[in-house]
N, C-alpha and C positions, 0 to 999 in steps of 0.2 A: 239455316240460311246458306245461300250459295256463297262460298268464300272467294269465288272467281269473278264476282260482279258486284257493283255498288251503284246506288242511286245518289247522284249529287244534286244539290239544289241550293237556292239562295233563300235567306231567312223569310222574306216576304211571301214565299210560296210554300211555307212550312206545312200548312194544313193539307193542301193537295199532295205534297210530297210524302207526308207521313201516311196518308191513306194509300197512295200508290205503292210505297215501299212495303206496307203490310200485305197488300194484294199480291205482290210479286214475291214476297218472302225474301227481300233484299235488305241489307244494312243501308241506312240513310245517313249520309254525311253532308255537311254544309260547307259552302265556300264563304269564307269571311271576306268582307269588303270594307275598305276604308277610302273615304273621299278626301283628297288633299284640298287645301284652300284654292288651288288653281283649277279645280274641277277634275283632275286626273284621279284614276282609281288605283288602289293597291289591292290585289286579290291574293288570298292565301288558300290553297287547296290542301286537303288532307293528304298525307303521304305515309307509306307508298300507296299507290292505287293498283287494284287488280287488273287483269287483262281486259275485262269488259266494263265500260263505264257508261251509264245512262245519265245524261245531264238534262234536268228539267228546267226550262226557262221559257215561259210564255212571252211572246213578243208584242204584246200591247204596249203602247208608248215605247217604241222600239229603239230609238237612236242610241241611247246610252247602253242598252242591253246588247246591241250588236257589237259595240266596242268590247264589252265584257266577254262576249263569246270568242272574239278574235284573240283575246288574251288567255282565257281559260282553256280553250281547246288544245293549243300546242303545249301548254303547261301540263295538262292531263297526260298527254303523250310522253312528255319528258319524265313524268312520275310513274310511268309503267303501263298506261292504257294502250292496248293494242287495237281494240275495237271501240269506237266512240260514237255514241248515238245521241242525237239531240231530240228531246221531246219538247216541241213547241206547240202546245194546244192551239194557240192562236198564232198564225204565221203572218207576219207583217209584209206590207208592200206587194201583196198579190193583186190588188185592184188595178194597178197601173200596168196593163198588159198590152198596150199598143201605143204607137206614136200618133197622138191626136193633132199635134202641131209640129212643124219642122224643128228638129233639134231637141225634142222632148225625150227625156230618159225613160226607157221602158224598165221601170224599177223591178217589176216581177222577175224579169230575166236575170238582172244583175244580182239581186239579193239571193235568188235561188242558187245561182252559180257560186256566189261567195260562200254560202253555208255549206255547199257540197264540197268545197275545197278543204274545209275544216273538219267535217263530220262524215263518217262512213254512211250514215243514214240520218234522215230528218223525218220524224214522225209528227204529223199534225192532224187536226180535225177540221173538217169543213173549210178548206182554204177557198178563198174567193176567186175561183177560176170560172171564166166565162168564154173566152175566145180560145182556150186550150182545154183539152179533156183530161189530161193527166199531168202530174208533176214531172213525169219522164220527158216531157217536151221541153222542160227548162232545166232539168238536172240529169246527171248520168243515169242510165237505165237502172231502176231498182233502188236508187238512192233516196228518192222521195216516197214516203208512205203516207197516203191520205186516207183517213177514216171519216165516217160521217156520224154525227149524233142525231140525225134526223129521226131514226127509228126510236131512239131513247125518248126524244121529245114527243113523238107521236103517241107512244104508249103512255107517257105521263099525262098528256092531254086527254086521252081516252079514259083514264082513271078519274081525272078531275072533272071533266065535262063530257060524260057519256053522250054519244050521238052528235058531238060537235061537228060543224063544217069547218074544215081546215082551209084557209085561204092564203095564197101568196099575193102580196100587194103588187108585184110586178113580175115581168118575165124572168128576171134574174133569180127570183126565189123559187121558180118552178121546180127545179131539180130536187130541192129539199122537201118541198110540199108533197110532191108525188111519192117520194120515198117514205116520208112520215105517215102519209095516209095509208099506204100499202101495209106498213108495219102494224098500224093500229086498227085497220079495218074501218077507217073513217072516209066520208065523202070529202072531196076537195075541189077547189076551183082556183084559177089564177088570173089576176088582173093584168093590166098593161100600162105602160107609160105613154102619154101622148105629148109630143113636143110641139110647142107653139112658137118656137124660135130658138136661138142659141142658148138662152138663159131661162126660159120658162118651160116647166114640165108639170103636167097634171096627171092624175091617176084615173084610168078608166076601169071601174070595177066590173067583174064578170057579170054577165046577164044570167044570174041564177037567183031563185027565190030565197030571200033572207028574212022576210018578215016573220017575226016571232022565233027565229032560230038563234042558237048559241053559236057564235063565230069565234074562231081562234086564228089570229094572224100569225104566220110562221115564217121565219127568215133565218139566214145563216148568221147575221150580225145586225146590230143596231148601234148607232153612235148618237146622232142628233135626234133620231126618232121621227124626223119630219115625214118620211114616207109612211110609217105606221100610223102617225097621227092623222094624216090625210085620209088613209084608208078607213080608220076607225070612225072618223066623223061621217064619212060617206055611208058606211054600213049602218050606223045608228040612225042616220037620216032616212034610210030606206026601211027602217023598222026592225033591225036586228035586236033580239032580246038582250043579249050581252055580247061584249067583245073583249077577248083576252089576247095576250101577246106571248109568244114563246120564241126564243132565239137561242142559237148556240152560243154566240159570243156577245156578252153584255158589255159593250164598249161605251155605254151611255155617258155622254158628256154633260156636265153641269146639271141643269134642271130637266133633263130629258125624260126621266121617269115621272117626275111631277107633272110635266106637260102632257104625258100620255094619260095619266089619271084625270087631268083636267079636261082632256078631250073625250072622256067617257070610258076609257079602258078600265076594266075591272081588276084583272090580275096581270102581272108581268112576271114571267118565268124564264129562267135561263139555265144552261148547264154551268158547271163550275170550271169551264175552260178558262174563264177570266173571273177572278174573285170579285163578287158583287153581292149586294144585299138580296138581289132577285134570284140567286142560285137555288135551284130546286132539284136538279138532276145531276147525278155524278157521272163523270166520264171515265172514272177509274176502271170499271169492268171492261169498257171498250178498249182502253189503252192496254190493260193487262193481257187481254186475249191475244193481241199482236205481239207484245213485248216478251211474252213467255218463250217465244221461239228463239230469242236472242240470249236468254239467261237460263 
């Protein structure tokens, strides 16, 4: 093992952290956390720390975690870290990328800037970027490192459903669907959103033959699942033989997965970027390939 580097993590991410530490040949240590009755946190980091510290912290349900990072990062530097890299498989607040109403905070810009003040690099997977092309546009050049799990998901789909048609439910999913289809040698198509007013949006499915075909809906993330449910129902109504779902980030809220199945979706697959029962594809090889150049 490399004595000059360590992987730090929090206990609830122990499974992914252990797999990643083994993949990198690094020691794994945990940050201990205690919550006081008033809601404040007490964090205890291992000491001393080597010159290179990789900190794993997914930012799903991010608000408390951002506070933890603002405490943990400078503490790590006090304890010996000279190079500090955040591994945030899911990077929060990337969707809010423009001011839609006067005075609205552009969260993407501010959270990206905040993290780059505490960490030398931020490594993430499939950040929800649409009006910018790269994290360099909201972080110092080279600080943000964005990978994509689309190829991993595409190859998984090809193994599970040979000859499937990959379909993106809307234009925003297009970049991931194209990459996944290319990696797996599958056909693909992309739907679109049709706005009927400020609050009403419907899906226009692509004009491709789906009767009797196996369809897999693919996107970077899913929370309520409403977009995927609408697409699945439309595809089944047009005669699709089966409809499955594959997403990078399984942010599913409440009964979202049950609702997907109730709408006729057969399988729901995700990467383990966010811990969830649907996890089927490991992001560790993808992360390790990039992280090896730092350790």
